[in-house]
N, C-alpha and C positions, 0 to 999 in steps of 0.2 A: 734220437736217444735223449732223454731228459738229463741235463747236467746238474749234479748235486754237489754241495759244498758243506763243510762243517762250520759250526759256530765256535769261536775261540772265547772261552771265558776269561782270558787274560790271567791276571794274578789273583783272581778270586779264589779263595780257598773253600772247597766244598765242606759242608757240615754233614754229620752222619745221622741226623735225627730220624730220617725216614729211609735210610739206606737198606735196612733189613727187608723192606717191602719188595725189593727187586728180585729176590730169589725166586726162580721160575716155579710157577704153580704146577703141581704134579699132574693135574688134569690137562694142562695145556702142553706140557713137555713132549708127549708123543707126537703131537701134530706140528710142533714148531718148525722143524726142518722143511716139511712140505709147504707150509704156509709161507715161509721166508723165500723159498724157491719160486713159488707162484708170484709173490709180490715183486721179486727181483725181475722176473720176466716182463712184468708190466712196465717197469721203469726203463727197460731196454727198448721199448717201442718208440717209433717216431712220435713227435708231440701230439699230432692230431689223433693218431691211433691210440695213444695213451689216454686221452680224454674220452674217446669213444668207448674204450674198454671199461673204464669206470662206469660210464653211463649205461652200458649194456648188462651189467651184473644183475642177476635175478635177486629179488628181495630175500633176505634171510628171515625165515619164519619158524616159530615153534610148531611142533606137530599139531598142537591144538589151538593154533591161532584162529581168531574169528574169521569167518568166511564172508567175503563180499557177496552180497545178494541174499545171504541166509542170516547172518548175524549183524552185519553193518552195511551201510551204503557209502559210496564215494561219489563225489561230483567235482568236476573241474570247472572253475570260473575264471574269467578274465577281468581283472580290475585295474583301474588307472593309478599311477603313482605321480609324483610331483612334476616330472618333466613331460607328462602326457603319454608316456609309454604304458602299454598294457602288459601286466605280468600275470602269470597263472597262480592260482591257489588251488589246493586240493582239500576238499571238505569231507571229513569222515564223521559219520553219524551212526548211532545204534539204530537198529530196525524200528524200535519203539522209543523214539527220543522223548526225554522229559521236557516240559515247558521250562523256559528260562534256565537252560543247562549251563554248567560251567563251560567256558571257552578255553581250550588248551591250544595256545598259539605256539606251534613247535617248529623251530627253524632247523633245517637239516644241516648236517656237517658236510665235510668234503673240502676242507681247506679253503673255504670261500671261493672255490674254483668252479663249480658247475651250477647246480640249481637246487631249490628247496621244496619242501612239502607242507603241511597241516594246520584250529583254535584251541587246542593246546598248541600254541604256535611252535612248530617243530623245525629246528634248524639242524642240518645234518653234519656229519664228520667228513674230513678229508681236506682240510686246510683251505677253505674259501675258494677252491678251484674246481673240485669235482664233487658231485653229489646230486641226488634227485629226490623227488617225493618218496620213492621206495627205499631210500637210504635208511629211513627210520620206520619202515613199514610195520615191523612187529610191534613197536611201541605205539604207533598211531592206531593200529587196529585194537590192541589190547585196551588202551585208555578209552577209546570211543565205546567199546563194548562193556568192559568191566566197570568203568566209572560213570557210564551213561553220560558221557561228555562229548561235546562237539570238538573235534580236533581240526585245526586249520594249519596246513603246511604251505608256506609261501615260496614260490620259485623266484627268489631274488636273483638279480643279475650277478654273474660271477667273474672273477679274475681269470686270466690276465686281461681280457678285453675290457672288463668293467672293474676297475681297481677301487680300493677304499676311497670314498665311503659309500659306494653304490649299494653294497649288501646291507649296510645299516639303514640307509635312507629308504630303500625299497621295502625292507622289513617293517620299519616304523610306519610307513605309509599304509602298508597292508594291515597293520594292527589298527590304525585309526579307521580304515575302511570297515573293518570288522565291527568296531564299536558303533559306527554310524549305521551299519546294516545288521545290527543285532537281531532285530525282529525277523529279518529274512533268513538268518542263520539259525534262529531258534535258541539264542543264547542270552544270558544275562550280561549286559555290557559292564556291570560292576563286579563280575566274578570271572576274572581272566587269569589263567596260569601261563606264564611264559616258560618255554622249555627249549632245549637244544642239546646236541652232542658235539663236542670238539669245537670246530669253527662255529657251529650253530649255537653252542653254549656261550661262546664269546658274544655273539649277536644278542642272545637272550639277556645276558648280563648288561650289555650296553642299552638294550631297550628298557630294562627295568630302571636304570639310572636316568635315561632320557625322559621316561614317563614321569619320574619324580621331579626332575628339573622343570619340565614343561607343564606340570600340574595336570597330567592325564590320569584320571581316576580309574579305579577298578582292578588294578593289578594286585592280586591277593597272594601270589606265590611265584617262585622261580625255581626251575629244575635245571641245574647246571651239571651235565654229564661229561666227564673227562674234559674239563673246560680249558680253552686257550684264554689266558687272562692277561698276558703281558709279553710284548716283544722282548726277547732276552737282552737286547742292547740297553733297555731302560729298566730292567728288573731291579727293584730296591733291595740290593744285597745286604745293605746295612740293617734291614729289618727281618728279612726272610731268607730261608735256605733255598738254593737252586742247585742242588747236587744232581738232580735227576737228568738234567741235560747232558751231564758228563757220564754219570753212572749208567744211564740207559741210552747212551749215544748210538749203540748198535742194536737197539731194541727191535722186537718183532713188530711187523705190520707197518708202523710208522716209527722211523728212527730220527735221530737229530738232524742229519743232512736233509732228509725229506721234509721235516718240519720247517727248516730254514728255506727250502725251495718254495714251499707254500707261502711263507711270509714274503719272500721276494716277489712273488706274483701279485700278491695283494697290496703290499706296502713297499714298493721298490726303493723308495727314499724314506727310510725309517724316521719317524718323528714321534715325540712323546705325547701323543694325542690319546686322551682317555677313551675316545670312541673306538680306538683300535686296541688299546690296552687298559681295560677297565680297572685293573689292579692299581693304576696310578692315582685313582681317586682315594684319598686317605680317609675321608669321612663318609661312611656309607649309612649313616643314620637315616631312618625313614624308609628304607627298602623293605619289601615284603619278605616273609619267611622263605627260606631257601633249603633245597636239597642239593648237596654237592657230592657227586660220585667220582671216585678217584681210582685209577688203575695203578698198582704198585710198580709195574715194570714199564711204565709210560714215561717218555721224556717230559711230558707235561705234568707229571705227578706233583711236583713241588709247587708249581704255580697254582694248582688247584687247592692245595693246602693253604697257600698264602692268601688266596681270595677268601677262603672259608674263615681264616683267622681274622681278616679285615672285617668280615660280616659280624663275627662274634664280638669283636671289640666295639662295634657300633651298636650292639644290643639287638641285632637281628636274630630271630629264632632260626638257628642253622642246624641242619642234620647232615652229618658227614658219614658217608658209607665208603669203605675202602675195600678193594679187591686185591689182596697181596699176590704178587708174582704174575699178574696178568697184564698183557700189553694193551696199548691203545686200540680201541675198536674190538676188544675181545667179545663183546656182546653180539657180534655178527656170527659167532660160532655157537649155534643153538644146542649143540651136543654138550656144551659146558653147563653144569648146574648153575654156575654163577650168572649165565646169561639170563636165565629165568628169574633168578634172584634180583638182578639189576632192573628188569622190567617191573617186577612186583614192588620194588622199592618206590618206583615212580608212582605206581597206582596207589600205594599206601599213603604216600606223602600227599597226593592230591585229595584223597579221601579225608585227610586230617584237617584240611583248610575250611 
């Protein structure tokens, strides 16, 4: 059984700026009890079975999702990273790809805990610990097909075996490999959109900052879906509100104790490192345009708003889309109209670049 613990905000007084966004969305309300029961059963499993259960989940797809072989193609490649290890990337392409297409590098979420997928570089949800290429399957397929874009999902090494900064280093090395092999992928190495959900969004944000610091050209946009942007121990309370960790402590799908467990697997000895907590970088000038999508009933809600605020202060063109009353990872429930809306926002943003 996975052991969970809560995070103590200490004497920090929560502010009410975004509190109204936690009221349960009426479309999600009828399914919440069933969802919470299923998630609770996962956390009761022995550790190895817990990880395998996440890995074995079928991909969540829209009824009209592009079909592999008919609308898009996928290819698995093994590429080297800095320590000589080979990691897998999954490449999604439309059946009739355009020359010099945009690369969407999409890092999957999963709490930094399992592994990634897609050049929209897609990083998945679930706290750096669990996640696979298929974690973002609906988005990867839609963006490849609708945007005529090549999507690359990297299977970065995950915690707890591979702790911070493995996920960052593997993903950055995969990004550089994609730039060097742009002709093989059929992409324009100067038109790259970074994206990710949850832990994947954390990686995407860090990759954007790293590329800027190391003068890596070609990053034209970043999509940060329900992002993890700061370890709560180091959150700048003097500047931003962090009510959501308390208000949504028992939230659906991912609650506060679960999020702290993911952090403990990834960063067992917390340190104020911007590569783990990109919100700690105060000056974000020079970063590319951003889409930040935020779930109102998510413990991560307020750190998403905080990072968006940082971007706006830095003069970065920033689009914020909020889904009131919906929990972390709501977009896996394709019967929700907001799930389609969430995917369409990503497509629309990439088209705008």
